[in-house]
N, C-alpha and C positions, 0 to 999 in steps of 0.2 A: 504494500500500500504506500504510494508516494505521499510524502508529507508536505506541509507548507514550506515555502522557501525560506532559508535562513542565510543572512549575510554576516560573516564573522571576520571582521578586519583583523589582520595580524599586527599586533603592536610592535613587532620587530621593526616596522617601518615608521613608527610614531616618533615624536620628538621626545627623547629621553630626558631632556633638561626640564620638561614640564609634562611628565608622563600622565599624571592623574588628570590634569586639565585636558590634554589632547585625547585621552581615552574617553573621557566624558563627552568631549565635543563630537567624537565619531558616533557615540551612542545617541546623543541628541540629534544627530544628523540622519538617524534612521537605521543604524546598524542594530542587529539583533543580539549578537554575542560578541565576546572579546576572545580573540585567538592568541594563545601563548605558544611561541616556538621556543622550546627548551633544548638547547644544544650544549654538549659537554666537552668539545674539543677531543673527543675520543671515538664515539660512535659516528660523529660527523666532524669535519675539520674546522669548527667554529665554536666559540663559547658565547652564550647569551645570558639568559636570565633564570633566576631560581625562585623558590617558594617565597622568599622575603619580598620579592616584587609583587607577587600575587597577594600576599597579605597586606602590603602597603596600599594596593589599589582598593582592596576591600575596606581598609581603614579610611581611605580617602572618601569613600562613599559610592564606589562602583557597585551596582546591584545586578547588572546584567549577568547572564550565565558566562562563566569563564571556561573556555574550551582549551585544555592543556594538551599539547602535542609533545610527548617526550621522545626526543632524539638523543637518548642517553643509554649507557650500559655500565653497570647493571641498572635495572628499572625499579625494583620493588621498594627500596628505601625512599626514593623520591615520590613514589605513589602516595605513601603515607604522609610525607611532608606537605605535598601539594593539597591533599585532601584537608589536612588541618588548616592550611593557609586560605582555603575558600574556593578551591576548584569545584566546578560543577560536573564536568566530564573530563576523563583522562584517556588519551589514546597512546598506544605504544607500538613499536615495531616487533614482530615476532622474532626477528633475527637477534634482538637485543635481550630476550628473556630466555632463560634456560627452561623454565616451565611456564608455557603460555597460559595454560588453564589456571594455574595457581595465581598468576599475575592478574588475570581477569577477575578471579574471585576476590583477590585482595582489593582491587579497585572498588568493587561493589560493596564489600564489607566495610570499606572506608566511607561509604555514603555517596559515592559518585557514580555516574554512568560510565560505561566502559566501551572502548573501541579499539580495533586493530588498524594499523597503518600498513598499507602495501606500497612499497617503493615501485617505480615504473616497471622493473622486471621481476618483482616478487610474484610468484604464480598465484592465481586466484584459488588454487586448490588448498591453500592454507586455511581457507574459510570452511572447508568441508565439515569439520567437527566443531569449529568454534562459533559459527554464525548464530546458532540459537541462543548463545550466551551474551551476544553483543547488543549494544544500543546504537552503535555507529560503526561504519566502515569508512576509513579515510584513504583515499587514493592520492598518492603523490604524483603530480603531473610535471614535476621536475625532480632531479636528484637532490635529496635533502642536504642542507648545509649552508645555502646562501639565498638571500632574498634577491628579487629582481630578475630571475631567470625566465626564459621563454617556455611556453607550454609545449610539452612533448606530444605530438599528434596521436600516436598509437594508443595513448591512455584513453582516448575517446571510446575505442572499441572495448577496452577493459571495463569502462564505466557501464557500458551496455550489458556486458556479461554479469557484472555484480548486481546491477539493477534486476536482471532476470532472476538471479538467485534469491535476492531479497523478496521479490514479488512472489516467487514460488513458495517461499517459507511462510508467507502470510503474516509475518511479524512486523512490528513497528520499528524498523531499523533505518536510521538515517544513512544516506550516502553522501559523503563529504569529499570535496576535492580541494587540493592545495598546490599552488604553483602556477604562475603565469596567467591567473584569472583576471580578465579585463572587461571593460564595457563591451568591447568588440567581439569577444568570443564567449561570453557567459551565456548567451542565448543558445548557442549550439551545445554547450556543456549541459545546460538544463534539458535540452531535447534528448540527450543521451541517458537521462534518468537521474542526474544529480539533483539533490534538493538542498544541499548545504555548501556554501561557497566561501572559501578563505581567500582573501585578497589583501595584500599589504601595500606595496608601493603604488598600485593602481588606484588606491583610495587616498592613502596618506600623502602621496606625492602630488595631489591636486589641490587647487586653491579653494575649492568648494566641495566639501565632503557630501553635503546633502544632495547637490546636483549630481555628483558621481554615483552615489548609492541609488538615487531615483532612476538614473539612466540604466543602472544594472537591473533594477526591478522591472523596468519597462522592457528590457531585452529578454529577461527571463519569461515574462508573460506574453 
C-alpha cells in the first residue's frame, strides 16, 4: 500500500553555524521530516554528526520526526544512543551489522521505527526475510559518503522491484530514496513507487526552501 509522500531534507547540507534555526526554517517551509546522515569515517570515508546533535535539535524545539540514517560500523551502540537522543526512525546498512535481525529488534525495542538501507549494488534479496520486520526500506541512489552526488539511473528499476515486494507483502512499509533527488527528477522517482524523499543540497542550496519543496510536491503529484 503506497503511503502519502514525505519530504525529508538532509541537514548534512544545512548551515551548521545556525543548525537549529535552519532546520526549523526547512520544516516551516513544508518539509515533513528531518534526515540525519550519520557517517563515521570508517564504514564511509567521511565523519559527520552524532547523537548530541540530535539531542540538541530536540532541545532547540524541533518536533518533526527525525529520520536517522546510520552509515557506521558497528551499529548497535549508536542505535541506543540515537534513540535516547530523540530519533524517530533509524535505518542501517546490512553490511554494517553482524546480526541484522538483532539490530532491527534493538531499534524497535528502543522505541523507534526500523529500516534497512540498500546501497546501489546491494541485492534486493537481503529483504527476503527481513521485510516483514521493517517500517522502511531506504534505497541509496548514490554511493554513500558524500553529499551533492548525481542520481544513479539503474536505482530506478531497483525502486520498482522493492515497491512490488512491499505491495505484495500488504504491509505499511515506506520506500525511501536518498541521493541526487531534485525538483527535476523527483516526479519520475515517485512514479517508480517511492513515497519518501531525502534531499539535501537541492533544498538547502536554494534561496527559497518553501518554493523548492512546493515544486517537489507538484512534481510528485
